[in-house]
N, C-alpha and C positions, 0 to 999 in steps of 0.2 A: 504494500500500500504506500502510495507516495505521501510526502510530508503535507502537501497542500490539502489533500482529502482528509488527512488526520486532523488538521486544524479546523476544517469546515465541520467535520463530525463533532469535534469538541465544542465548537461555538454553537452548533445546532442544539446539542443537548442542553446547554445553558439557556439558550433562547426559549426552548420549549418549556423548561422548568420555570423560567421567569414569567412567561405568558400564562401558564397554568396557575401560578401562584397569584398573579395580579388579577386575572380574569375569573379564574375558578371554573367550576362546573356550571353549565347552563343546561337546563332540562336533562340533567343526569349524565351529561358527557362533556368532554373537553373539546368538542368540535370547534367552537368559536375560538378558543385559545390556540388550538392547533392551526387554524386558518391564519390567525394573526402571526403566529410563529413562522409559518411558511412564507408569508409576505415579507416578514422581517429578514429571514435568511436570504431571500432573493435580493433585497436591497443591500444587505451586508456584502454578499458576494459581488454584486455589481459595483459597489463603491469602495471595496477594501484595498484596491491597488494603491500603493503609496501611503497608506494610513500608518502612522508611526505606532499607534497603540490600538490594536484590533479589538481588545476587550472593551475599551472606552467607546470606540466607534459602534461596536455591536450593541452595547448598552444604550447609547443615545438613540440609535435607530429603533430598537425594540421598545424602549420607554415611550418614544413618540407615537408609535403605532398602537401601543396599549392605551395610552392616554386618549388617542383619537377614538378607539373602540369604546372607552368609558363615556366619552362625550355623547355617543350616539346610542348606547345601550341602557336599558333599565338597570339601575344599581341594586345590587343585593347587599344586605347588611354585612359588614366586614369589621372585625374587631380592630384592625390596623387603621381604619379610616379616621379614627380620632387622633392619630399621631401626626405631627408636622411632616411635611413632605420628605425631607432628608432622612428623618428617623424611620419613616415607613419604608423608604427604599432600602435602607440599610437592613432592616428586619427581613424584608423580602429576599434580598441578595444573600444575607448571611444564613438565615434560618430555613428558608424555603428552597432557594436555589443551591445553597451549599458552598458559596464562595468563601474563601479565607478572608481574614481582615485585610491582608495585603492586596488581594485581587479586588475586593470591594472598594478599597481606597483608590486603586488604579481606575476602576470603572467609573467611579464618581468624581475623580479628579481632586481628591482631598488626602489628608494624611491618615496613616493607620491609627494614630492617636485619636483623631477626630471621629473615625469610624467606631472605635471602641467606646469612646465617651457617649456618642449618640446612641449606640446600641444599649449601653447601660441605662441611659435616661429613658429610652423607649421601654425597656423591660420594667423599669421602676413605674412608669406610667401605666403599663398593662397589668401589673401585679395587683390582684384584688386587695382592697384595704381590709384589715381585720375587723371583725364585727364587734 
């Protein structure tokens, strides 16, 4: 298998995870999320030549398509929706997509320390308060 197809496969897995995490199941399946992921992968492959940070580019393309989907689709309740945008994205990338703190920082264009701090704040916000 050539290196280019290995990279595409690795990016595709992350894109599908991200779309499924952000869009979720609609009518019992991931069809909508998978369709957005397919469009995202096409745009990533078409625009990836000469991009210095593929992960950042892939994240930007996919986030934009998922945001477009959310603007046009009926929203379902999501426990992460109460978080500020950056914290929500970090939680999706770290917890649901499975990126490391380093890769999340690269994708978001921030420091690893900022990722860890925002994740800590998000978890604190999401933690239920004792009765």
